[in-house]
C-alpha positions as CSV (number, residue, x, y, z in Angstrom):
1,M,224.5,71.7,118.7
2,T,221.3,69.8,119.6
3,A,219.8,70.7,122.8
4,T,219.7,67.9,125.2
5,P,217.0,67.1,127.9
6,E,219.5,68.4,130.5
7,D,219.4,72.0,128.5
8,S,215.3,71.8,129.0
9,L,215.4,71.9,132.7
10,R,213.5,74.6,134.3
11,I,212.8,75.3,137.8
12,E,209.3,75.7,138.4
13,N,208.8,76.3,142.1
14,I,211.2,76.0,145.0
15,V,209.5,75.7,148.4
16,A,211.6,76.4,151.4
17,S,210.9,76.8,155.6
18,A,212.5,78.6,158.4
19,K,211.9,79.6,161.8
20,V,212.2,83.0,162.4
21,A,210.9,83.7,165.9
22,D,209.6,81.9,168.9
23,T,206.2,83.2,167.9
24,L,204.5,85.7,165.6
25,D,201.6,88.0,166.2
26,L,199.5,87.4,163.1
27,V,196.9,90.0,163.6
28,Q,199.5,92.4,164.3
29,I,201.4,91.7,161.2
30,S,198.6,91.5,159.0
31,E,197.6,95.1,160.1
32,R,201.0,96.6,159.6
33,V,202.8,94.9,156.9
34,T,201.9,96.1,153.3
35,F,200.7,93.3,151.1
36,A,199.6,91.1,154.0
37,E,196.8,89.1,153.8
38,Y,195.3,87.2,157.0
39,N,191.7,85.4,156.9
40,K,191.8,83.0,159.8
41,K,188.8,81.1,158.7
42,R,190.2,80.3,155.2
43,F,194.1,79.8,155.9
44,P,195.8,79.6,159.5
45,G,198.6,82.1,158.5
46,V,199.4,85.5,157.0
47,V,200.1,85.4,153.3
48,I,202.6,88.0,151.9
49,R,202.9,88.0,148.2
50,I,205.7,90.0,146.7
51,N,206.6,90.7,143.0
52,E,210.3,91.5,143.3
53,P,211.4,88.6,143.5
54,K,208.1,86.9,142.8
55,L,207.2,84.7,145.8
56,A,204.8,84.2,148.6
57,I,205.8,84.0,152.0
58,L,203.4,82.1,154.8
59,M,203.7,82.9,158.3
60,F,202.4,81.1,161.1
61,G,202.0,82.0,164.8
62,S,204.5,79.1,165.9
63,G,207.3,81.4,164.3
64,K,207.6,79.4,161.3
65,V,207.8,80.7,157.7
66,V,207.4,79.3,154.5
67,L,208.7,80.6,151.1
68,T,207.0,79.5,148.0
69,G,207.1,80.4,144.3
70,A,210.8,81.0,143.9
71,K,212.4,80.4,140.6
72,N,216.0,80.4,142.2
73,I,217.8,80.0,145.3
74,D,218.7,83.7,145.0
75,S,214.9,84.6,145.2
76,L,214.9,82.8,148.5
77,D,217.5,84.7,150.1
78,K,216.0,88.0,149.1
79,G,212.5,87.0,150.1
80,L,213.9,86.1,153.5
81,E,215.8,89.4,153.5
82,Y,212.7,91.1,152.6
83,L,210.7,89.6,155.3
84,S,213.1,90.3,158.1
85,T,213.6,94.0,157.0
86,E,209.7,94.2,157.2
87,L,209.3,92.8,160.5
88,R,212.2,94.4,162.2
89,L,210.9,97.8,161.1
90,L,207.7,96.8,163.4
91,D,210.2,96.1,166.3
92,I,209.3,92.3,166.0
93,A,212.0,90.2,167.6
94,L,213.3,87.7,165.2
95,Y,216.4,85.3,165.7
96,D,219.6,86.8,164.5
97,N,220.6,84.5,162.0
98,L,217.8,83.5,159.8
99,E,218.4,80.5,157.5
100,Y,215.9,78.4,155.4
101,Q,216.1,74.9,154.4
102,V,214.8,73.8,151.1
103,Q,212.1,71.4,151.1
104,N,211.2,70.7,147.6
105,I,212.4,71.8,144.2
106,V,209.9,71.2,141.3
107,T,211.6,71.2,137.8
108,S,210.3,70.4,134.3
109,A,212.3,68.8,131.4
110,D,211.5,67.5,127.8
111,L,213.0,64.3,126.6
112,G,212.4,65.9,123.0
113,T,210.5,62.6,122.0
114,T,207.3,60.8,122.6
115,I,207.4,58.0,125.0
116,N,205.5,54.5,125.4
117,L,204.5,54.5,129.1
118,N,203.1,51.0,128.5
119,K,206.7,50.0,127.8
120,I,208.4,51.8,130.5
121,A,205.6,50.2,133.0
122,I,206.6,46.8,131.8
123,G,210.4,47.5,131.7
124,F,211.1,49.4,134.9
125,N,211.2,48.2,138.5
126,L,207.4,47.8,139.4
127,E,208.2,48.7,143.2
128,Q,209.2,52.1,141.8
129,I,206.5,52.7,139.6
130,E,202.7,53.7,139.7
131,Y,200.9,53.8,136.2
132,E,197.0,53.9,136.0
133,P,196.1,55.9,132.8
134,E,192.4,55.8,133.6
135,Q,193.3,57.7,136.8
136,F,196.4,60.1,135.8
137,P,197.7,60.5,132.2
138,G,201.4,60.2,133.5
139,L,203.6,57.4,134.9
140,V,204.7,58.2,138.5
141,Y,208.4,56.9,138.9
142,R,209.9,57.2,142.7
143,M,213.5,57.3,141.9
144,K,215.9,56.0,144.9
145,E,218.9,58.1,143.8
146,P,218.5,60.9,143.8
147,K,215.7,60.7,146.1
148,V,212.8,62.5,143.8
149,V,209.5,61.7,142.2
150,V,209.5,62.0,138.5
151,L,206.3,62.3,136.5
152,I,206.7,61.0,132.8
153,F,204.2,61.8,130.3
154,G,203.7,60.4,126.7
155,S,204.9,63.7,125.2
156,G,208.2,63.1,126.6
157,K,207.7,65.9,129.1
158,L,209.0,65.4,132.7
159,I,208.2,66.9,136.0
160,I,210.8,66.1,138.7
161,T,209.7,67.1,142.5
162,G,211.0,66.1,145.8
163,G,214.7,67.2,145.1
164,K,216.2,69.5,147.8
165,R,219.1,70.6,145.5
166,E,219.3,72.1,141.9
167,E,221.5,69.1,140.9
168,D,219.0,66.5,141.8
169,A,216.9,67.1,138.9
170,K,219.9,66.8,136.4
171,H,220.8,63.6,138.2
172,A,217.2,62.5,137.7
173,V,217.1,63.3,134.2
174,K,220.3,61.4,133.5
175,N,219.3,58.2,135.2
176,I,215.8,58.4,133.2
177,I,217.6,58.6,130.0
178,H,220.0,55.8,131.1
179,A,216.9,53.7,132.3
180,L,214.8,54.5,129.0
181,S,217.7,53.6,127.0
182,T,218.8,50.3,128.3
183,T,215.0,49.1,128.4
184,G,214.7,50.1,124.7
185,V,212.2,52.8,125.3
186,L,214.3,55.5,124.1
187,S,217.0,54.8,121.5
């Protein structure tokens, strides 16, 4: 059975945010939490990098937290659980029900064939396309449904960004294949 572009989909990064408290004492956290890094001159938050699951947690004095580097939703759950356990052990008051919102899922895919980007630039709706090969080697396609941005490279590789659900990338790839087929770029 031949692999399809949908089979090649791979999550590269998921970014999520959460509000965990009214405020966080970043100095206290940086001094007492293992793996915490805080250099106010370089970055306005505390950074904690964990290996299992592999991700970075960015904490801000406002009580907001950003989880980044996750490869799946389960990693976000584990990362937020790890953070809440660490902070509660320090008697830091957190909200009772911690929930995150996915802000961005970055996914890669491979169409399995080379693509003529000039043909796409001519055949697609120009309002949704940016193509300046002197500036960037890929074509930027702002898809309306799902609302994502797809970077298309001549190699046939795709980067899909801006999705909020894992299914967004699958729909984007199907839409790209359909659009490329109807414009004669993909046979």
